[in-house]
C-alpha positions as CSV (number, residue, x, y, z in Angstrom):
1,X,79.5,-44.5,2.7
2,X,83.1,-45.8,2.3
3,X,84.3,-43.9,5.6
4,X,81.4,-45.3,7.6
5,X,82.0,-48.8,6.6
6,X,85.8,-48.6,7.4
7,X,85.1,-47.0,10.8
8,X,82.8,-49.7,11.5
9,X,85.3,-52.6,10.3
10,X,88.2,-50.9,12.2
11,X,85.9,-51.2,15.4
12,X,85.0,-54.7,15.0
13,X,88.6,-55.9,14.3
14,X,89.9,-53.3,17.1
15,X,87.9,-55.0,19.7
16,X,88.9,-58.4,18.3
17,X,92.6,-57.8,18.2
18,X,92.6,-56.8,22.1
19,X,91.7,-60.2,23.1
20,X,94.1,-62.6,24.5
21,X,92.4,-65.5,23.2
22,X,89.5,-66.3,20.7
23,X,86.6,-68.7,20.7
24,X,84.4,-69.5,17.8
25,X,81.7,-67.6,19.4
26,X,84.1,-64.7,19.5
27,X,84.5,-65.0,15.6
28,X,80.9,-65.5,14.8
29,X,79.8,-62.4,16.8
30,X,82.5,-60.2,15.0
31,X,81.4,-61.5,11.8
32,X,77.9,-61.0,12.3
33,X,78.8,-57.3,12.8
34,X,80.9,-57.3,9.6
35,X,78.1,-58.8,7.6
36,X,75.7,-56.2,8.9
37,X,78.1,-53.4,7.9
38,X,78.8,-54.8,4.4
39,X,74.9,-55.0,3.8
40,X,74.2,-51.4,5.3
41,X,77.0,-50.2,3.0
42,X,74.9,-51.6,0.1
43,X,77.4,-54.6,-0.7
44,X,75.8,-57.3,-2.9
45,X,74.6,-60.0,-0.2
46,X,76.0,-62.7,-2.3
47,X,79.5,-61.3,-2.2
48,X,79.0,-60.3,1.6
49,X,77.8,-63.9,2.2
50,X,81.1,-65.6,0.3
51,X,83.5,-63.0,2.0
52,X,82.2,-63.9,5.6
53,X,82.2,-67.7,4.7
54,X,85.9,-67.2,3.7
55,X,87.2,-65.4,6.7
56,X,85.0,-68.0,9.0
57,X,86.7,-70.9,7.5
58,X,90.4,-69.4,7.8
59,X,89.7,-68.1,11.4
60,X,88.4,-71.1,13.0
61,X,91.5,-73.1,12.0
62,X,93.6,-74.2,14.8
63,X,96.9,-72.2,13.9
64,X,94.9,-69.1,14.0
65,X,92.9,-69.8,17.4
66,X,95.8,-71.3,19.2
67,X,98.4,-68.3,18.0
68,X,100.0,-65.8,20.2
69,X,97.8,-63.0,18.7
70,X,94.7,-64.6,17.5
71,X,92.8,-61.3,16.8
72,X,95.6,-60.1,14.8
73,X,95.6,-63.2,12.8
74,X,91.9,-63.0,12.1
75,X,92.6,-59.4,11.0
76,X,95.3,-60.5,8.4
77,X,92.7,-63.4,7.2
78,X,90.2,-60.6,6.6
79,X,92.9,-58.5,4.7
80,X,93.9,-61.5,2.5
81,X,90.1,-62.1,1.6
82,X,89.4,-58.7,0.8
83,X,92.6,-58.7,-1.4
84,X,91.6,-61.5,-3.1
85,X,87.9,-60.6,-3.8
86,X,89.1,-57.5,-5.5
87,X,91.2,-59.2,-7.8
88,X,94.1,-60.6,-5.7
89,X,96.9,-59.0,-8.1
90,X,97.4,-56.4,-10.6
91,X,96.1,-57.2,-14.0
92,X,97.8,-55.4,-16.6
93,X,96.6,-54.7,-20.1
94,X,97.2,-57.4,-22.6
95,X,98.6,-56.3,-26.1
96,X,97.2,-58.3,-28.8
97,X,99.2,-60.0,-31.8
98,X,98.8,-56.9,-34.1
99,X,99.0,-53.0,-34.0
100,X,97.1,-51.6,-32.7
101,X,95.6,-53.4,-29.6
102,X,92.0,-52.6,-29.2
103,X,90.5,-51.4,-25.8
104,X,86.8,-51.5,-25.7
105,X,85.3,-49.2,-23.1
106,X,81.6,-50.0,-21.8
107,X,79.4,-49.0,-19.0
108,X,76.1,-47.3,-18.2
109,X,75.7,-43.7,-18.8
110,X,77.4,-41.4,-16.4
111,X,79.5,-44.2,-15.2
112,X,82.8,-42.4,-16.3
113,X,83.9,-44.3,-19.5
114,X,85.1,-40.9,-21.2
115,X,87.2,-39.9,-18.0
116,X,88.5,-43.5,-17.4
117,X,89.4,-43.4,-21.2
118,X,91.4,-40.1,-20.8
119,X,93.0,-41.3,-17.6
120,X,94.0,-44.6,-19.4
121,X,95.4,-42.6,-22.5
122,X,97.5,-40.5,-20.2
123,X,98.8,-43.5,-18.4
124,X,99.8,-45.2,-21.6
125,X,101.4,-42.0,-23.1
126,X,103.4,-41.6,-20.0
127,X,104.5,-45.2,-20.5
128,X,105.5,-44.0,-23.9
129,X,103.0,-45.7,-25.9
130,X,101.2,-44.3,-28.9
131,X,97.5,-44.4,-29.1
132,X,94.3,-43.3,-30.9
133,X,91.2,-42.4,-29.1
134,X,87.8,-43.5,-31.0
135,X,84.5,-41.9,-30.0
136,X,81.8,-44.6,-30.6
137,X,78.7,-42.9,-29.7
138,X,75.5,-41.9,-31.7
139,X,73.7,-40.8,-28.8
140,X,70.5,-42.2,-30.4
141,X,68.3,-45.5,-29.8
142,X,69.8,-48.3,-32.1
143,X,68.3,-49.2,-35.6
144,X,70.0,-51.1,-38.4
145,X,71.5,-48.2,-40.3
146,X,72.4,-46.4,-37.2
147,X,74.5,-50.0,-35.9
148,X,76.1,-50.0,-39.5
149,X,77.1,-46.4,-39.1
150,X,78.5,-47.1,-35.6
151,X,80.4,-50.1,-36.8
152,X,81.9,-48.0,-39.7
153,X,82.9,-45.3,-37.4
154,X,84.6,-47.6,-34.9
155,X,86.3,-49.6,-37.6
156,X,87.6,-46.3,-39.4
157,X,88.9,-45.3,-36.2
158,X,90.8,-48.4,-35.7
159,X,92.1,-48.3,-39.1
160,X,93.4,-44.9,-38.5
161,X,95.2,-46.2,-35.5
162,X,96.6,-48.7,-37.7
163,X,97.9,-46.4,-40.4
164,X,99.5,-44.2,-37.7
165,X,101.3,-47.3,-36.4
166,X,99.6,-46.6,-32.9
167,X,100.1,-49.2,-30.2
168,X,96.7,-49.0,-28.6
169,X,93.1,-47.8,-30.0
170,X,90.7,-46.8,-27.1
171,X,87.2,-47.0,-28.3
172,X,84.9,-44.9,-26.1
173,X,81.4,-46.5,-26.5
174,X,77.8,-45.0,-25.6
175,X,76.0,-45.4,-22.4
176,X,72.4,-45.6,-21.2
177,X,71.0,-45.0,-17.6
178,X,70.0,-48.9,-17.7
179,X,70.9,-52.0,-19.2
180,X,68.8,-52.7,-22.4
181,X,68.6,-54.3,-25.8
182,X,69.4,-51.1,-27.8
183,X,72.8,-50.7,-25.7
184,X,73.5,-54.1,-26.0
185,X,72.9,-54.4,-29.7
186,X,75.1,-51.3,-30.3
187,X,78.1,-52.6,-28.1
188,X,77.9,-56.0,-29.8
189,X,78.0,-54.2,-33.3
190,X,81.1,-52.3,-31.9
191,X,82.7,-55.2,-30.6
192,X,82.0,-57.1,-33.7
193,X,83.6,-54.3,-35.9
194,X,86.8,-53.7,-34.0
195,X,87.6,-57.3,-32.4
196,X,88.8,-55.8,-29.2
197,X,91.8,-57.1,-27.2
198,X,90.6,-55.8,-23.8
199,X,86.9,-55.0,-22.8
200,X,86.9,-52.9,-19.7
201,X,83.8,-52.2,-17.8
202,X,83.4,-48.8,-16.1
203,X,81.2,-48.8,-13.1
204,X,80.4,-45.8,-10.9
205,X,81.4,-46.6,-7.1
206,X,78.0,-45.4,-6.0
207,X,76.5,-48.1,-8.0
208,X,76.7,-50.4,-5.0
209,X,75.1,-53.8,-5.3
210,X,73.6,-53.3,-8.5
211,X,77.2,-53.2,-10.0
212,X,77.4,-57.0,-9.9
213,X,74.1,-57.5,-11.7
214,X,75.4,-54.8,-14.4
215,X,78.9,-56.8,-14.6
216,X,77.2,-59.9,-15.4
217,X,74.8,-58.5,-18.0
218,X,77.6,-57.1,-19.8
219,X,79.8,-60.0,-19.4
220,X,77.2,-62.3,-20.8
221,X,76.5,-60.0,-23.7
222,X,80.3,-59.4,-24.8
223,X,82.0,-62.4,-23.7
């Protein structure tokens, strides 16, 4: 999917870059192709719409259209917009005021939370920081006593990290195949128990535009 999208975008902007002069019609024609390529790649339509609107606004400015290489300028505008929509800059982990700083890993089943937790642990260890990994997963539907057990297990893991004077505690939570009330109840119980300094949502890249809705649901429940 990504290779196909990359090929289509390279084709569109390659043709645009070869033009000596650009008109508004040229820009609109190119952006229609870009929009279709994004939608065919299952990019969320609102994201695609905002992305295209920003590129069009910046591309139609006089300093772009009247430059010596307008096509290349549009390519640059697109690159800048893409970087911005993906976050714009590197966001580093923010340590909390007390040790350990707690990282809560959340996401749907099979998204790669445990793998991401292990990679994050490896990164922190390479940086010379100590850490403890906490498994907070009952693998069963939530109930009051199960939530109490889950919260206690999570707190015990963070307490152990504190006793070891670890810099970080990575709490790896359970997942389900869809967002539901049981999953959110579990995550809220863990969040209340460990008071995370960072909450990281792990999403499978193949989830495509459904990732936007999932991110919104997790944010609403845990923000």
